Each structure stands twice: as C-alpha cells, then as structure tokens.
Residue, then its C-alpha position, 0 to 999 in steps of 0.5 A: x337083203x332079201x327076207x324069207x318066212x320063220x315060223x316059231x311056236x312061242x308060250x301066247x303070253x310071251x306073246x302077247x309080252x312082246x306085242x304089248x312091247x313093240x306097240x309101245x314102240x310103235x313097230x310091229x312085233x316082227x320088226x321087234x323080234x327081228x332086231x333083237x335077233x340081229x342083236x344076238x347075231x351079231x353080239x354073238x350073245x343073247x341076254x341070257x348070255x350077258x346077264x351071267x357075264x355081269x355076274x362073273 
C-alpha cells in the first residue's frame, strides 16, 4: 500500500508521552500512531467510544 504524509498539530506533552510509549515498545512514533489509526479505522471506534460503550 502506498504511503502518504499526514501533518497534524498536537500538544507537545502528548507527543512526548507517545514517543515514550513508542520507545518502550521499540518502534517509531510514526509506527505507533499508524497502528492505532488502523485499529480505529478497522473497528470504527476510538478508545473514547469504547470506554463509553463499556460504561453502558
């Protein structure tokens, strides 16, 4: 599958937290974000939506 750039603005603290998670998992920040976006696209649900569904 061809790749394309996506530029977004996020809070610097969020970026630092995500980078730390990626480092702990021995992968790039880009890979972490892409993997999570693929999960959301596949399920049609974000983590926030899933949390609301669990609370009922």
